[in-house]
C-alpha positions in Angstrom: 40.2 -131.4 -115.3 39.7 -127.7 -115.3 38.3 -126.0 -118.4 40.6 -123.8 -120.4 39.9 -120.1 -120.4 39.2 -118.6 -123.8 40.8 -115.4 -124.9 43.8 -113.5 -123.4 44.8 -114.7 -120.0 47.1 -114.0 -117.1 48.6 -116.6 -114.9 48.0 -116.7 -111.2 49.2 -119.0 -108.5 47.6 -120.5 -105.3 48.3 -123.5 -103.1 47.0 -125.9 -105.7 49.2 -124.5 -108.5 49.0 -122.2 -111.5 45.9 -121.3 -113.4 45.1 -119.0 -116.3 42.6 -116.3 -115.4 40.9 -114.1 -118.1 43.2 -111.1 -118.5 40.3 -108.6 -118.3 38.9 -110.1 -115.1 39.2 -108.3 -111.8 38.7 -111.6 -109.9 41.6 -114.0 -109.6 42.5 -117.7 -109.2 40.6 -118.3 -105.9 37.4 -117.0 -107.5 38.0 -119.0 -110.7 38.3 -122.2 -108.7 35.2 -121.3 -106.7 33.2 -120.7 -109.9 34.2 -124.2 -111.1 33.5 -125.8 -107.7 30.1 -124.4 -107.1 27.9 -124.5 -110.2 24.9 -124.7 -107.8 22.1 -122.1 -108.3 23.3 -120.0 -111.2 22.8 -117.0 -108.9 26.1 -115.1 -108.3 26.6 -113.0 -105.3 26.3 -109.9 -107.6 22.6 -110.7 -107.7 22.5 -109.2 -104.2 24.0 -105.7 -104.7 23.6 -105.0 -100.9 26.0 -107.9 -100.2 28.6 -106.7 -102.7 28.3 -103.1 -101.3 28.6 -104.4 -97.7 31.7 -106.4 -98.6 33.4 -103.3 -100.1 32.4 -101.3 -97.0 34.1 -103.9 -94.7 37.2 -103.9 -96.9 37.4 -100.1 -96.8 36.8 -99.9 -93.1 39.6 -102.5 -92.5 42.0 -100.6 -94.7 41.3 -97.4 -92.8 41.8 -99.1 -89.5 45.1 -100.6 -90.6 46.2 -97.2 -91.8 45.4 -95.7 -88.4 47.4 -98.4 -86.7 50.4 -97.9 -89.1 50.0 -101.4 -90.5 49.2 -100.4 -94.1 51.0 -97.6 -96.0 49.3 -94.6 -97.5 49.3 -95.3 -101.2 48.0 -98.8 -100.7 45.2 -97.6 -98.4 44.3 -94.9 -100.9 44.1 -97.4 -103.7 42.0 -99.9 -101.7 39.7 -97.1 -100.5 39.3 -95.9 -104.1 38.5 -99.4 -105.4 36.0 -99.9 -102.5 34.3 -96.5 -103.2 33.8 -97.5 -106.8 32.3 -100.8 -105.8 30.0 -99.2 -103.3 28.9 -96.8 -106.1 27.8 -99.7 -108.2 30.9 -100.4 -110.4 32.5 -103.8 -110.9 29.6 -105.7 -109.4 29.7 -108.0 -112.4 33.1 -109.3 -111.2 31.5 -110.8 -108.1 30.8 -114.1 -109.9 30.9 -116.8 -107.2 27.7 -118.7 -106.7 25.8 -117.4 -103.7 25.6 -121.0 -102.2 29.0 -122.4 -101.7 31.1 -124.5 -99.3 33.6 -122.9 -97.0 31.5 -120.7 -94.8 31.8 -117.8 -97.3 35.5 -118.1 -97.9 35.0 -117.9 -101.7 32.9 -114.8 -101.4 35.6 -113.1 -99.3 38.3 -114.2 -101.7 36.2 -112.8 -104.6 36.0 -109.5 -102.8 39.7 -109.5 -102.0 40.7 -110.1 -105.6 38.4 -107.6 -107.2 39.4 -104.9 -104.7 43.1 -105.7 -105.2 43.1 -105.8 -109.0 41.2 -102.5 -109.2 43.5 -101.0 -106.6 46.5 -102.1 -108.7 45.1 -100.3 -111.7 44.6 -97.2 -109.6 48.3 -97.5 -108.6 49.3 -97.8 -112.3 50.0 -101.5 -112.3 48.5 -104.5 -114.2 45.9 -106.8 -112.8 47.5 -109.8 -111.1 50.8 -107.9 -110.3 50.4 -108.7 -106.7 53.9 -107.8 -105.6 52.7 -104.2 -105.5 49.4 -104.9 -103.6 48.2 -108.3 -102.6 44.6 -109.6 -102.1 45.4 -111.4 -98.9 48.4 -109.6 -97.5 47.0 -106.1 -98.0 43.2 -106.1 -98.8 42.5 -108.9 -96.3 45.0 -107.6 -93.6 43.7 -108.2 -90.1 40.8 -110.1 -91.3 39.4 -113.6 -91.8 36.3 -114.9 -93.6 35.1 -115.8 -90.1 34.5 -112.1 -89.4 34.3 -110.4 -92.8 31.6 -112.6 -94.2 29.1 -112.5 -91.3 29.7 -108.8 -90.9 29.0 -108.1 -94.5 25.9 -110.3 -94.4 24.5 -108.5 -91.4 25.1 -105.1 -93.2 23.4 -106.4 -96.4 20.4 -107.7 -94.4 20.1 -104.4 -92.6 20.1 -102.5 -95.9 17.5 -104.8 -97.4 15.4 -104.7 -94.3 15.2 -100.9 -94.4 13.7 -101.1 -97.9 11.2 -103.7 -96.8 10.2 -101.5 -93.9 9.6 -98.7 -96.4 7.5 -101.0 -98.7 5.5 -102.2 -95.7 4.7 -98.6 -94.9 3.5 -98.0 -98.4 1.2 -101.0 -98.1 0.0 -99.9 -94.6 -0.9 -96.4 -95.9 -2.8 -98.0 -98.8 -4.9 -100.1 -96.4 -5.3 -97.1 -94.0 -6.6 -95.0 -96.9 -9.2 -97.6 -97.8 -10.2 -97.9 -94.1 -11.1 -94.2 -94.2 -12.9 -94.6 -97.6 -15.0 -97.5 -96.3 -15.6 -96.2 -92.8 -19.3 -95.8 -93.4 -19.8 -99.1 -95.2 -21.7 -101.5 -92.9 -21.2 -105.2 -93.6 -21.4 -108.6 -91.8 -18.3 -109.8 -90.0 -17.7 -113.6 -90.1 -16.2 -116.2 -87.8 -15.5 -119.7 -89.1 -17.0 -118.4 -92.4 -20.4 -118.0 -90.8 -22.3 -114.8 -90.2 -21.2 -113.2 -86.9 -22.0 -109.6 -86.1 -22.0 -106.3 -88.1 -18.9 -104.3 -88.6 -17.7 -101.7 -91.2 -15.6 -102.5 -94.2 -13.4 -99.7 -92.9 -12.7 -101.6 -89.7 -11.8 -104.7 -91.7 -9.2 -102.8 -93.8 -8.0 -100.9 -90.7 -7.1 -104.2 -89.1 -4.8 -105.0 -92.1 -3.1 -101.6 -91.6 -2.6 -102.3 -87.9 -1.1 -105.7 -88.5 1.5 -104.2 -90.9 2.4 -101.6 -88.3 2.9 -104.2 -85.7 5.1 -106.3 -88.0 7.1 -103.2 -88.9 7.9 -102.7 -85.2 9.0 -106.4 -84.9 11.2 -106.1 -88.0 12.9 -103.0 -86.6 13.6 -104.9 -83.4 15.2 -107.7 -85.4 17.3 -105.3 -87.3 18.8 -104.0 -84.1 20.3 -107.4 -83.4 22.0 -107.3 -86.8 24.0 -104.3 -85.7 26.2 -106.3 -83.3 29.2 -107.5 -85.4 32.2 -109.7 -84.9 34.6 -107.7 -87.1 38.1 -108.0 -85.6 37.5 -111.5 -84.3 39.4 -113.0 -87.3 39.8 -116.7 -87.0 37.0 -118.1 -84.7 36.8 -114.9 -82.7 40.3 -115.1 -81.2 41.5 -111.9 -82.9 44.6 -113.7 -84.2 46.8 -111.6 -86.5 44.8 -108.4 -85.7 46.0 -105.5 -83.7 44.2 -105.3 -80.3 42.8 -101.9 -81.2 41.7 -103.0 -84.6 38.1 -104.2 -83.8 37.0 -100.9 -82.3 38.7 -98.9 -85.0 37.3 -101.0 -87.9 33.9 -100.9 -86.4 34.0 -97.1 -86.0 35.0 -96.7 -89.6 32.4 -99.1 -90.8 29.7 -97.2 -89.0 30.9 -93.9 -90.4 30.9 -95.3 -94.0 27.5 -97.0 -93.9 25.6 -94.8 -91.5 24.6 -98.0 -89.6 25.5 -97.8 -85.9 27.3 -101.1 -85.6 28.9 -102.2 -82.4 31.6 -104.8 -81.6 30.2 -107.9 -79.9 31.1 -108.4 -76.3 32.4 -111.9 -76.9 33.9 -112.4 -80.3 34.2 -116.2 -80.0 30.5 -116.4 -79.2 29.5 -113.9 -81.9 31.4 -115.8 -84.6 29.5 -119.0 -84.1 26.1 -117.5 -83.1 23.3 -117.4 -85.7 20.7 -116.1 -83.3 20.2 -112.8 -85.0 19.6 -114.5 -88.4 17.1 -117.0 -86.8 15.3 -114.0 -85.2 15.1 -112.1 -88.4 13.9 -115.2 -90.3 11.2 -115.7 -87.8 10.0 -112.1 -88.1 10.0 -112.4 -91.9 7.9 -115.6 -91.6 5.5 -113.7 -89.3 5.2 -111.0 -91.9 4.7 -113.5 -94.6 2.0 -115.5 -92.8 0.0 -112.4 -91.9 0.4 -110.9 -95.4 -0.8 -114.2 -96.9 -3.8 -114.3 -94.6 -4.7 -110.8 -95.7 -4.4 -111.9 -99.4 -6.6 -114.9 -98.6 -9.2 -112.5 -97.2 -9.0 -110.2 -100.3 -9.5 -113.2 -102.6 -12.4 -114.5 -100.5 -14.2 -111.1 -100.1 -13.9 -110.5 -103.9 -14.9 -114.0 -105.1 -17.6 -114.1 -107.7 -18.5 -111.8 -109.3 -22.0 -113.3 -109.3 -21.7 -116.6 -107.5 -19.5 -115.6 -104.6 -19.3 -113.1 -101.7 -18.6 -110.2 -104.1 -18.3 -107.7 -101.2 -15.4 -105.9 -102.8 -14.0 -105.6 -106.3 -10.2 -106.0 -106.9 -9.0 -103.9 -109.8 -8.7 -106.0 -113.0 -5.1 -106.2 -114.2 -5.1 -108.9 -116.8 -7.4 -111.4 -118.5 -7.9 -114.5 -116.4 -8.4 -117.3 -118.8 -7.5 -118.6 -122.2 -10.9 -120.4 -122.5 -13.4 -118.5 -120.3 -14.3 -115.1 -121.8 -14.5 -112.2 -119.3 -12.9 -114.1 -116.4 -10.6 -112.0 -114.2 -8.6 -113.6 -111.5 -7.1 -112.2 -108.3 -3.6 -112.5 -109.6 -1.9 -109.9 -107.4 -3.0 -111.5 -104.1 -2.1 -114.9 -105.6 1.5 -113.9 -106.3 1.9 -112.4 -102.8 0.6 -115.7 -101.4 3.3 -117.5 -103.3 6.0 -115.1 -102.0 4.7 -116.0 -98.5 5.0 -119.7 -99.1 8.6 -119.2 -100.3 9.5 -117.1 -97.2 8.1 -119.8 -94.9 10.2 -122.3 -96.7 13.3 -120.1 -96.4 12.7 -119.9 -92.6 12.9 -123.7 -92.4 16.2 -123.5 -94.4 17.6 -120.9 -92.0 16.5 -122.9 -89.0 18.3 -126.1 -90.1 21.4 -124.2 -91.3 21.7 -122.4 -88.0 21.2 -125.6 -86.0 23.7 -127.4 -88.2 26.6 -125.2 -87.1 29.4 -127.0 -85.3 31.8 -125.8 -82.6 33.3 -122.4 -83.3 31.9 -121.7 -86.8 28.8 -122.2 -88.8 29.7 -123.5 -92.3 26.2 -122.9 -93.7 26.0 -119.1 -93.5 25.9 -118.8 -97.3 22.5 -120.5 -97.5 21.3 -118.5 -94.6 22.3 -115.3 -96.4 20.8 -116.4 -99.6 17.5 -117.4 -97.9 17.2 -114.2 -95.9 18.1 -111.9 -98.8 15.6 -113.6 -101.0 12.9 -113.3 -98.4 13.6 -109.6 -97.8 13.8 -108.8 -101.5 10.7 -110.7 -102.5 8.6 -109.5 -99.5 9.5 -105.9 -100.5 8.4 -106.5 -104.1 5.2 -108.2 -102.9 4.2 -105.3 -100.6 4.7 -102.7 -103.3 2.9 -104.8 -105.9 0.0 -105.5 -103.6 -0.3 -101.8 -102.7 0.1 -100.3 -106.1 -1.6 -103.0 -108.3 -4.4 -104.0 -106.0 -5.3 -102.3 -102.7 -5.4 -98.7 -104.1 -7.9 -99.8 -106.7 -10.3 -101.8 -104.5 -13.9 -100.7 -104.5 -16.9 -101.8 -102.3 -20.2 -103.2 -103.5 -22.1 -101.0 -101.0 -25.7 -102.0 -101.9 -24.9 -105.6 -101.8 -23.2 -105.3 -98.4 -26.2 -103.4 -97.0 -28.5 -106.1 -98.4 -26.4 -108.9 -96.7 -26.6 -107.1 -93.4 -30.3 -106.6 -93.6 -30.8 -110.3 -94.3 -28.4 -111.7 -91.8 -29.5 -113.4 -88.7 -26.4 -112.0 -87.1 -28.4 -108.9 -86.3 -30.1 -111.0 -83.6 -26.9 -110.8 -81.5 -27.4 -107.1 -81.1 -30.9 -107.7 -79.7 -29.7 -109.9 -76.8 -29.5 -107.1 -74.2 -33.0 -105.9 -75.2 -35.2 -108.9 -75.8 -33.1 -111.7 -74.1 -31.0 -114.5 -75.5 -34.0 -117.0 -75.8 -36.2 -114.5 -77.7 -33.3 -113.5 -79.9 -32.5 -117.1 -80.6 -36.1 -117.8 -81.5 -36.1 -114.8 -83.9 -32.9 -115.9 -85.5 -34.2 -119.5 -86.0 -37.4 -118.3 -87.5 -35.6 -115.9 -89.8 -33.3 -118.7 -91.0 -36.3 -121.0 -91.6 -38.6 -118.6 -93.2 -36.3 -116.2 -95.0 -37.9 -113.3 -93.2 -35.6 -110.5 -91.8 -34.8 -110.2 -88.2 -36.0 -106.6 -88.3 -39.4 -107.5 -89.6 -39.9 -110.4 -87.2 -39.1 -108.3 -84.2 -41.6 -105.7 -85.2 -44.3 -108.3 -86.1 -43.9 -110.0 -82.7 -44.1 -106.6 -80.9 -40.8 -107.2 -79.2 -39.6 -103.6 -79.8 -41.0 -100.4 -81.2 -39.9 -99.2 -84.7 -38.0 -96.3 -83.1 -36.2 -98.4 -80.5 -35.3 -101.1 -83.1 -33.9 -98.4 -85.5 -31.7 -97.0 -82.7 -30.4 -100.5 -81.7 -29.6 -101.3 -85.4 -28.1 -97.9 -86.1 -24.7 -98.6 -88.0 -22.7 -96.8 -85.2 -24.3 -98.9 -82.5 -23.8 -102.1 -84.4 -20.1 -101.6 -85.5 -18.8 -99.2 -82.8 -21.0 -99.4 -79.7 -18.3 -98.4 -77.3 -17.1 -95.6 -79.5 -20.7 -94.2 -79.7 -21.2 -94.5 -76.0 -17.9 -92.8 -75.2 -18.8 -90.0 -77.6 -22.2 -89.5 -75.9 -20.4 -89.3 -72.5 -17.9 -86.8 -73.8 -20.7 -84.7 -75.2 
């Protein structure tokens, strides 16, 4: 049994019969049934404003294309366009109430959009909501369309919009790491492999690597976005173009590009494009790549800052909140920790997208809603994570310079730099003795008369240790 609707109502009809819809609602009977059928996540499609905006853009482009073809009269087109413009400006988003995860390959989302646009258009024409004889959600707003082409097109647009904001956030984080790389360019420290002392480097080099990784991932994300710009609008049911004018796909695509500023193109084979989830899988893989590398960076920040007395304590993360309800003075690396958790979520979302894409059958994938939900979550949360990491953590990092210099002086890793000068066997013997006795490599080399003080200082100069090729090249250029 369907629950009764409290308050004033209007009656609407669909293939299952009559239902009372809240009189004030811009959605209609199809949306009402979908809300009842899919009480799944509690997250309505309005939680993703980009998706609602994209749906309105698709409906507006379709109306303009149908006007150009003489298939929809002027007053109806003006009303539909007016309603879509309002939605794209942020109005009526609260009327997009269907759960983001739903059966039907997105049909309920398309119906929700059709009804909201139709009822607002009716008001603009001077009619009451639900008075569909003047303008119909399916006959007019959905003219020349199917969920099969509207929903994936809207999802691709929404993902593109969200990806642009992620790219911007990644650049903010990249700039934060790059600024620290410059600040720490003269700070010598020990590099590590397998958590063991390796060879000297600068803290600036360490932070520069994080900036470079972000730059590379931004390039990969931009490439994935390009694949989203091929759409199947005009394919209608399964890509056949049934019930759409032959010129409609190109016209609708042209209007959509003009409205959104996104250079969309019509897919070469609409049947293939309607069932293909490849662009979503590609995007998901890139987001997982970003998440994995971002999480690794956060692992490094937590490790380098661990202490403050009994750990590495090479850097200090800015304190942002008390770390314990029982241990006074404890401060935890909460910002890197929250970004780690975002990464774990994104990796899980990639698994979901993978299975949902693989689960498609024949000419349509019924699982696009969970693909859209997963990707939009990943994009939104990664963006928030990048901005939070940049603004609440990276910009406030400081270096424990004296401690780092002390670690370098005590490290047996310095022996590696001596290989070309005293030989591997001598360097190994010095390293072993340093490890056994606690003496420094520097002092042992001098005590054994293996090198002069002047020569040893030259070899162990910070520029030679951390940037030997750069120093040599500079000497050649000079």
